C-alpha positions as CSV (number, residue, x, y, z in Angstrom):
1,M,-36.4,48.6,24.7
2,V,-39.7,45.0,23.8
3,T,-38.2,45.3,20.9
4,I,-34.4,45.1,21.7
5,K,-34.9,42.6,24.7
6,S,-36.9,40.0,22.2
7,L,-34.0,40.4,19.5
8,N,-31.6,39.6,22.1
9,K,-33.5,36.3,23.3
10,W,-34.3,35.6,19.9
11,A,-29.9,35.9,18.5
12,N,-29.2,33.7,21.7
13,K,-30.8,30.8,21.0
14,H,-30.0,30.9,17.8
15,S,-27.1,31.6,18.3
16,Y,-23.9,30.0,16.6
17,L,-20.2,29.9,16.8
18,L,-19.4,31.3,12.9
19,I,-21.7,34.1,13.8
20,D,-19.5,34.9,16.8
21,F,-16.2,34.4,14.4
22,L,-18.0,36.5,11.7
23,R,-18.2,39.3,14.6
24,I,-14.8,39.4,15.7
25,A,-13.5,39.2,12.1
26,F,-15.5,42.3,11.7
27,G,-14.2,44.3,14.5
28,V,-10.8,43.6,14.1
29,F,-11.7,44.9,10.2
30,I,-12.8,47.6,11.8
31,F,-10.3,47.9,13.9
32,I,-7.5,47.9,11.2
33,K,-8.9,49.8,9.1
34,G,-9.3,52.9,12.0
35,I,-5.1,51.7,12.9
36,S,-4.5,52.3,8.8
37,F,-6.8,55.7,9.1
38,M,-4.5,57.0,11.9
39,T,-1.1,56.2,10.3
40,N,-1.7,57.5,7.4
41,S,-3.4,60.7,7.5
42,L,-3.0,61.7,3.7
43,M,-4.8,58.7,2.9
44,L,-7.6,59.7,4.6
45,L,-7.4,63.2,3.4
46,Q,-7.5,62.4,-0.1
47,L,-10.6,60.1,0.4
48,F,-12.0,63.2,1.8
49,E,-10.8,65.5,-1.0
50,P,-13.8,65.7,-3.3
51,I,-16.4,66.8,0.0
52,K,-13.2,69.5,1.4
53,N,-14.9,72.3,1.4
54,W,-18.5,71.3,2.8
55,A,-19.3,72.5,5.8
56,G,-18.7,69.1,8.5
57,S,-15.8,67.8,6.4
58,M,-12.9,68.6,8.8
59,M,-15.2,67.3,12.1
60,A,-15.7,64.3,9.9
61,M,-12.2,63.5,9.6
62,H,-11.6,63.6,13.6
63,Y,-14.5,61.4,13.3
64,V,-13.5,58.5,11.4
65,A,-10.5,57.2,12.9
66,P,-11.8,57.0,16.0
67,A,-14.7,56.0,15.8
68,H,-13.5,52.8,13.3
69,F,-11.1,52.4,16.3
70,I,-13.1,52.0,19.2
71,G,-16.0,50.5,17.4
72,G,-13.5,47.9,16.4
73,L,-13.2,47.1,19.8
74,L,-15.8,47.0,21.1
75,I,-17.2,45.0,18.0
76,T,-14.2,42.2,18.8
77,S,-15.5,41.9,22.3
78,G,-18.9,42.1,22.0
79,L,-19.3,44.7,24.1
80,L,-21.6,47.9,23.1
81,T,-22.0,45.9,20.3
82,R,-25.3,47.8,18.4
83,W,-23.7,50.6,19.8
84,A,-20.7,50.4,18.0
85,I,-22.4,50.0,14.9
86,I,-24.2,53.3,15.0
87,A,-21.7,54.9,15.4
88,Q,-19.7,52.5,12.2
89,L,-23.5,53.6,10.2
90,P,-22.8,57.5,8.8
91,I,-19.5,56.6,8.2
92,L,-19.9,53.6,5.8
93,I,-22.9,55.9,4.3
94,G,-20.4,58.6,3.6
95,A,-18.0,56.3,2.0
96,I,-19.9,55.0,-0.1
97,A,-21.9,58.5,-1.0
98,I,-18.1,59.4,-1.3
99,N,-17.3,56.4,-4.6
100,F,-20.4,58.9,-6.1
101,V,-19.0,62.2,-5.9
102,G,-15.4,62.0,-6.4
103,E,-13.7,59.2,-8.9
104,M,-14.9,56.1,-9.1
105,N,-13.2,53.8,-6.5
106,T,-15.1,49.7,-7.5
107,T,-12.8,47.9,-4.4
108,N,-13.7,50.6,-2.1
109,L,-17.3,51.0,-3.1
110,Y,-18.3,46.8,-2.8
111,I,-16.2,46.7,0.7
112,A,-18.1,49.9,2.3
113,I,-21.4,48.2,0.0
114,A,-20.2,44.5,2.7
115,T,-19.1,46.4,5.3
116,I,-22.5,47.9,5.8
117,L,-24.4,44.6,4.9
118,V,-23.4,43.0,7.8
119,C,-23.5,45.9,10.3
120,G,-27.8,45.7,9.2
121,F,-27.0,41.7,10.1
122,F,-25.5,42.9,13.5
123,L,-27.4,46.1,14.2
124,V,-30.8,43.0,14.1
125,Y,-29.1,39.9,15.5
126,G,-26.9,42.1,18.6
127,S,-23.6,40.0,19.8
128,G,-24.9,36.7,20.3
129,K,-24.7,34.7,23.0
130,H,-19.9,34.7,23.0
131,S,-19.6,38.2,24.3
132,L,-19.2,40.4,26.6
133,D,-22.7,41.6,26.9
134,Y,-24.0,38.5,27.6
135,Y,-21.6,37.4,30.5
136,F,-22.2,40.9,31.6
137,K,-26.3,40.0,31.3
138,M,-26.0,37.0,33.7
139,Q,-23.4,38.3,36.1
140,Q,-26.4,40.5,37.4
């Protein structure tokens, strides 16, 4: 808990509007991916084709779309950002692993690696000064 408080203090002291725009754009990207997976379930089934016989593959398919949808909303608004990013990490690790288990799609691999790097940054940095987390903290 002390580590999170010290990270929040550092992030609020070094808050830049560009980083907040990056967080919002990242949240919108995750949200759009969630909508894409919800509306085009065949695409999601094709992505999970290499692991369809593994245990938990059906549960993973039902986790990806809602986690992206809700996580994107939370990251965009800056509410519970670290928790939303922690929920995204298994999906992104799976997105990277699927490229090595099944057919290699370098575009998807690069997008997944870039997304996991941005997730790592905001996991450490937090939601920033222009977020609902900061607003609610100041209302106490």
